[in-house]
PLY file of the C-alpha trace (Angstrom):
ply
format ascii 1.0
element vertex 351
property float x
property float y
property float z
element edge 350
property int vertex1
property int vertex2
end_header
12.23 19.07 -3.97
12.94 21.27 -7.02
11.79 24.64 -7.71
8.95 24.52 -9.70
7.61 21.28 -7.61
7.45 24.05 -4.81
5.95 26.79 -6.94
3.08 24.10 -7.87
2.46 23.12 -3.91
2.42 26.60 -3.15
-0.18 27.47 -6.03
-2.20 24.26 -4.89
-2.11 25.76 -1.35
-3.36 29.38 -2.37
-6.22 28.02 -4.42
-7.30 25.50 -1.74
-7.56 28.39 0.66
-9.56 30.81 -2.15
-11.74 27.74 -2.71
-12.71 27.43 0.94
-13.28 31.21 1.20
-15.38 31.68 -1.92
-17.80 28.38 -1.54
-19.09 27.87 1.73
-20.60 24.63 0.73
-16.92 23.34 -0.19
-14.30 22.01 2.01
-10.46 21.76 1.20
-7.72 20.29 2.99
-4.22 19.99 3.88
-2.85 16.49 5.05
-0.46 13.92 5.47
2.06 11.47 7.54
5.58 12.23 8.59
7.14 8.72 9.43
11.10 8.67 10.45
12.80 5.77 12.07
16.13 5.25 12.80
17.98 1.51 13.25
19.97 -1.64 12.16
18.17 -2.64 8.55
19.31 -5.89 7.42
17.32 -8.21 4.73
17.76 -11.90 3.54
20.11 -12.09 0.63
22.98 -14.08 -0.51
25.65 -14.39 2.38
27.90 -10.79 2.06
25.60 -9.24 -0.67
24.44 -5.51 -0.18
20.94 -7.06 0.86
22.29 -8.79 3.83
24.54 -6.39 5.13
23.51 -4.77 8.27
23.16 -0.97 7.78
22.55 1.60 10.36
20.50 5.11 8.97
17.75 7.06 9.19
14.94 5.73 6.98
11.45 7.56 5.75
7.87 6.06 5.41
8.80 2.71 6.80
5.60 1.94 9.07
3.56 4.37 6.82
4.94 5.87 3.93
5.29 9.26 4.18
3.49 11.35 1.94
1.69 15.15 1.81
-2.10 15.52 0.34
-4.49 18.06 -0.72
-8.51 17.18 -0.77
-11.55 19.04 -1.33
-15.05 17.88 -1.45
-18.09 20.07 -3.08
-21.71 19.92 -2.03
-23.67 19.81 -5.52
-27.27 19.19 -3.77
-29.42 16.48 -3.95
-27.35 14.28 -2.30
-24.13 14.41 -4.96
-20.66 15.50 -3.98
-17.85 16.18 -6.25
-14.25 15.39 -4.71
-10.64 15.46 -5.61
-7.47 14.23 -3.90
-3.46 15.29 -4.91
-0.98 13.15 -2.91
2.89 13.36 -3.28
5.17 10.50 -1.78
8.16 12.39 0.18
11.62 11.30 1.48
12.11 12.51 4.98
15.03 11.37 5.45
16.84 13.32 2.51
13.73 15.86 1.67
13.19 14.27 -1.92
9.99 13.90 -3.24
8.52 10.20 -4.24
9.21 6.69 -2.79
12.26 6.91 -5.62
13.67 9.03 -8.31
11.49 6.78 -10.72
7.98 8.19 -9.00
6.03 10.74 -10.75
5.21 14.02 -8.52
1.82 12.93 -7.42
2.46 9.20 -7.36
-0.05 8.63 -4.40
-3.18 9.74 -5.82
-4.42 12.60 -8.17
-7.95 11.86 -8.86
-11.49 13.62 -9.00
-14.85 11.95 -8.36
-18.78 12.01 -8.09
-20.07 10.57 -4.99
-24.35 10.08 -4.11
-26.84 7.57 -3.52
-25.41 5.53 -5.96
-21.86 5.12 -4.69
-18.82 6.83 -5.62
-17.02 6.92 -9.31
-13.24 7.99 -9.40
-11.31 8.73 -12.69
-7.16 9.35 -12.33
-4.42 7.78 -10.37
-5.44 6.11 -7.01
-4.64 2.70 -4.78
-5.68 -0.32 -6.46
-7.67 -3.16 -4.95
-5.14 -5.24 -4.51
-3.25 -3.17 -2.37
-6.26 -2.11 -0.63
-7.04 -5.54 0.62
-3.56 -6.16 1.41
-3.41 -3.55 3.96
-6.70 -4.17 5.31
-6.22 -7.42 6.73
-2.76 -7.64 8.56
-1.62 -5.51 11.64
1.11 -3.18 9.88
-1.03 -1.81 7.60
0.34 -0.95 4.42
4.09 -0.64 5.48
6.19 -1.14 3.02
9.31 -1.44 5.88
7.81 -3.89 7.77
4.45 -5.49 6.86
5.05 -9.21 5.78
2.08 -9.02 3.58
3.39 -5.82 1.66
6.60 -6.84 1.54
6.13 -10.29 0.01
3.63 -8.47 -2.26
5.41 -5.41 -3.48
9.13 -5.53 -2.33
12.22 -6.70 -3.98
11.08 -10.31 -3.82
7.38 -9.74 -4.37
6.21 -11.21 -7.39
3.69 -7.84 -8.31
3.58 -6.15 -11.55
1.29 -3.52 -10.90
2.68 -1.58 -8.22
0.19 -0.34 -5.10
-1.34 2.36 -7.21
-2.61 2.49 -10.76
-2.84 5.59 -12.84
-5.31 6.23 -16.06
-7.88 4.65 -14.25
-11.38 4.41 -13.46
-13.13 2.88 -10.60
-16.52 2.72 -9.02
-17.53 1.87 -5.74
-21.12 0.51 -4.63
-22.75 2.40 -1.40
-22.38 0.26 1.95
-25.42 -1.88 1.58
-25.73 -3.23 5.35
-21.88 -3.87 5.55
-21.88 -5.13 1.87
-19.38 -2.83 -0.16
-17.94 -4.03 -3.52
-15.99 -2.09 -6.41
-14.73 -2.28 -9.99
-11.65 -1.13 -11.54
-10.14 -0.28 -15.28
-6.81 0.24 -16.28
-6.58 0.77 -20.28
-3.46 0.08 -21.51
-3.97 3.28 -24.01
-1.50 2.20 -26.47
-1.87 -0.13 -29.49
0.72 -3.05 -27.63
-0.72 -2.55 -24.17
-3.56 -4.10 -22.71
-6.51 -3.38 -20.33
-5.72 -4.07 -16.43
-8.72 -4.88 -14.29
-9.82 -5.53 -10.85
-12.76 -6.50 -8.27
-13.26 -6.66 -4.78
-15.85 -6.91 -2.52
-16.23 -7.33 1.55
-18.34 -7.37 4.41
-18.00 -5.78 7.75
-20.18 -5.63 11.06
-18.92 -5.26 14.25
-15.65 -6.77 15.09
-15.79 -9.37 12.12
-14.79 -8.22 8.51
-13.85 -10.08 5.53
-13.07 -9.00 2.26
-11.66 -10.30 -1.48
-9.76 -8.79 -3.66
-8.71 -9.80 -7.70
-6.85 -8.09 -10.28
-5.54 -9.27 -13.92
-2.58 -6.51 -14.54
-1.53 -6.49 -18.55
-0.14 -2.87 -18.29
2.28 -1.12 -15.75
3.84 2.06 -15.39
7.04 3.62 -13.52
8.43 2.55 -11.23
7.26 -1.25 -12.22
8.79 -2.33 -15.25
5.94 -2.34 -18.41
4.24 -5.46 -18.95
5.41 -7.12 -22.34
2.58 -7.48 -24.96
0.69 -10.44 -24.45
1.75 -11.21 -21.04
-0.22 -11.06 -17.90
-0.40 -11.80 -14.11
-3.43 -12.53 -12.11
-3.78 -12.18 -8.26
-6.41 -12.99 -5.74
-6.18 -12.31 -2.47
-8.68 -13.46 0.84
-8.80 -11.72 4.16
-10.37 -11.41 7.42
-9.98 -9.76 10.51
-12.30 -10.55 14.12
-11.48 -7.81 17.20
-12.05 -9.53 20.54
-11.26 -6.43 22.15
-8.72 -7.78 24.35
-6.90 -9.08 21.05
-7.54 -8.58 17.03
-6.57 -11.36 14.48
-5.65 -10.86 11.04
-5.72 -13.76 8.46
-4.72 -13.32 4.82
-4.03 -16.17 1.86
-3.46 -15.18 -1.82
-2.24 -16.66 -5.16
-0.12 -14.63 -8.51
0.49 -16.68 -11.40
1.96 -14.97 -14.59
1.73 -16.05 -18.26
3.51 -14.97 -21.23
6.80 -13.25 -19.38
10.05 -13.74 -20.72
11.47 -14.68 -17.56
10.42 -18.28 -16.24
10.15 -17.35 -12.81
7.74 -14.65 -13.67
5.14 -17.28 -15.05
4.92 -19.90 -11.71
2.22 -20.07 -9.03
2.99 -18.06 -6.04
1.52 -18.65 -2.65
1.24 -16.08 -0.11
-0.51 -16.34 3.64
-0.35 -14.42 6.39
-1.40 -14.15 10.17
-1.43 -11.59 12.77
-2.26 -9.92 16.10
-2.69 -6.89 17.70
-2.91 -6.70 21.59
-3.70 -3.61 23.39
-1.62 -3.41 26.54
-2.26 0.20 27.43
-5.01 2.56 27.07
-2.38 4.28 24.55
0.01 1.28 23.77
-0.45 -2.15 21.75
1.98 -5.19 20.85
1.73 -6.32 17.06
2.84 -9.72 15.66
2.61 -10.36 11.98
3.80 -13.89 10.01
3.98 -14.08 6.36
5.06 -16.82 3.76
5.34 -16.75 0.19
6.15 -19.95 -2.06
7.16 -19.89 -5.11
6.43 -23.05 -7.11
9.34 -23.35 -9.49
10.24 -26.40 -11.93
13.48 -27.05 -9.49
11.32 -27.12 -6.46
9.54 -24.48 -4.19
11.59 -21.73 -3.10
10.11 -20.02 0.42
10.50 -16.56 1.62
9.48 -16.13 5.57
9.43 -12.59 7.26
8.27 -12.25 10.85
7.61 -8.79 12.38
7.19 -7.82 15.92
6.62 -4.37 16.93
5.13 -1.90 19.76
3.24 1.18 18.65
2.79 3.80 21.69
0.03 7.11 21.02
1.59 10.15 22.34
-1.38 11.90 21.37
-4.13 11.54 18.48
-1.70 12.22 16.17
1.75 11.49 16.78
2.89 7.96 17.91
6.05 6.51 18.48
7.23 2.67 17.70
9.64 -0.19 17.75
10.27 -2.90 15.86
12.19 -6.21 15.09
11.97 -8.15 12.07
13.52 -11.29 10.78
13.67 -11.65 6.74
14.66 -15.34 5.96
14.98 -16.80 2.35
15.37 -20.71 2.08
17.40 -20.65 -1.14
20.94 -22.47 -1.08
23.68 -19.77 -0.22
21.18 -17.21 1.58
21.37 -15.85 4.88
18.69 -14.19 7.19
18.85 -10.80 8.21
17.23 -9.14 11.27
16.15 -5.48 11.35
15.96 -3.39 14.61
14.06 0.19 14.18
12.52 2.86 16.46
10.52 5.54 14.66
8.34 8.31 15.37
5.19 8.82 13.33
3.06 12.34 12.87
-0.21 12.87 10.77
-1.53 16.29 10.19
0 1
1 2
2 3
3 4
4 5
5 6
6 7
7 8
8 9
9 10
10 11
11 12
12 13
13 14
14 15
15 16
16 17
17 18
18 19
19 20
20 21
21 22
22 23
23 24
24 25
25 26
26 27
27 28
28 29
29 30
30 31
31 32
32 33
33 34
34 35
35 36
36 37
37 38
38 39
39 40
40 41
41 42
42 43
43 44
44 45
45 46
46 47
47 48
48 49
49 50
50 51
51 52
52 53
53 54
54 55
55 56
56 57
57 58
58 59
59 60
60 61
61 62
62 63
63 64
64 65
65 66
66 67
67 68
68 69
69 70
70 71
71 72
72 73
73 74
74 75
75 76
76 77
77 78
78 79
79 80
80 81
81 82
82 83
83 84
84 85
85 86
86 87
87 88
88 89
89 90
90 91
91 92
92 93
93 94
94 95
95 96
96 97
97 98
98 99
99 100
100 101
101 102
102 103
103 104
104 105
105 106
106 107
107 108
108 109
109 110
110 111
111 112
112 113
113 114
114 115
115 116
116 117
117 118
118 119
119 120
120 121
121 122
122 123
123 124
124 125
125 126
126 127
127 128
128 129
129 130
130 131
131 132
132 133
133 134
134 135
135 136
136 137
137 138
138 139
139 140
140 141
141 142
142 143
143 144
144 145
145 146
146 147
147 148
148 149
149 150
150 151
151 152
152 153
153 154
154 155
155 156
156 157
157 158
158 159
159 160
160 161
161 162
162 163
163 164
164 165
165 166
166 167
167 168
168 169
169 170
170 171
171 172
172 173
173 174
174 175
175 176
176 177
177 178
178 179
179 180
180 181
181 182
182 183
183 184
184 185
185 186
186 187
187 188
188 189
189 190
190 191
191 192
192 193
193 194
194 195
195 196
196 197
197 198
198 199
199 200
200 201
201 202
202 203
203 204
204 205
205 206
206 207
207 208
208 209
209 210
210 211
211 212
212 213
213 214
214 215
215 216
216 217
217 218
218 219
219 220
220 221
221 222
222 223
223 224
224 225
225 226
226 227
227 228
228 229
229 230
230 231
231 232
232 233
233 234
234 235
235 236
236 237
237 238
238 239
239 240
240 241
241 242
242 243
243 244
244 245
245 246
246 247
247 248
248 249
249 250
250 251
251 252
252 253
253 254
254 255
255 256
256 257
257 258
258 259
259 260
260 261
261 262
262 263
263 264
264 265
265 266
266 267
267 268
268 269
269 270
270 271
271 272
272 273
273 274
274 275
275 276
276 277
277 278
278 279
279 280
280 281
281 282
282 283
283 284
284 285
285 286
286 287
287 288
288 289
289 290
290 291
291 292
292 293
293 294
294 295
295 296
296 297
297 298
298 299
299 300
300 301
301 302
302 303
303 304
304 305
305 306
306 307
307 308
308 309
309 310
310 311
311 312
312 313
313 314
314 315
315 316
316 317
317 318
318 319
319 320
320 321
321 322
322 323
323 324
324 325
325 326
326 327
327 328
328 329
329 330
330 331
331 332
332 333
333 334
334 335
335 336
336 337
337 338
338 339
339 340
340 341
341 342
342 343
343 344
344 345
345 346
346 347
347 348
348 349
349 350
């Protein structure tokens, strides 16, 4: 982290403290997640390629991407509240900021909002609805390291063009209406050559049952994703559901991507994704997790399938700290490709 970034964080922390002291009706908090794991990491790839070579290393943010955040709420009266969120990804293994060098400092969130009986309106940088639906209905949540759904959507072999968060965006969330919720999001391209990306989602949750659907049309993108060419777009729909029986919680997802107007023919094909998962409490503090995901690209030369199976055990040491063990098998059926096996052990702390 550079000196200027450290000074920025210090200034934000001081301002939060001042706000909390001077306004009794306001709250401000510092929070985050620190996730580090150690193990042998190997992914599907061409035999003897960099991806397919087993590497022993320390990795950050594999189960949950590590980050630090600042958020606050001001009661404006009459049921109206003003809110803000500033969140920065961190690479705990090296101390660097961001998920990669391409990330801006506040890449996870940088937004302000108004909330009341009407729902909530947010403006700035925030998670998009595809990512929110992807993490909600699989046992490994938003894990970029181990969740089949997230890896097959946003990883190296994933077709997504718009990243998990959208900057320059506006979103509206309805209030919870007896378990029903809905939202709409817009990301203007903000140039003469970039078009507007849009997203919608809707869901229902009642007791042990939940179901949700998200759809987005991506026509522009920001770093670290490559810009979407003028006239090109990618659409994606994702349906997910879960049911908690108490002794076991089941998850399921199905989605379809479709690109058009891209230079690479492989970006214009239909891609199907499905995931089945389970979470089983085995003690008061521990649970077994399992998820199988499959991605199929419908190429002119024939379908290409990428499969990921992840098994894990997560144990809570306290309300804020847990340890975990993960096995993941990553397989690609293309000629010359070899499966990879990952074994990792980690610790995750929330503050």
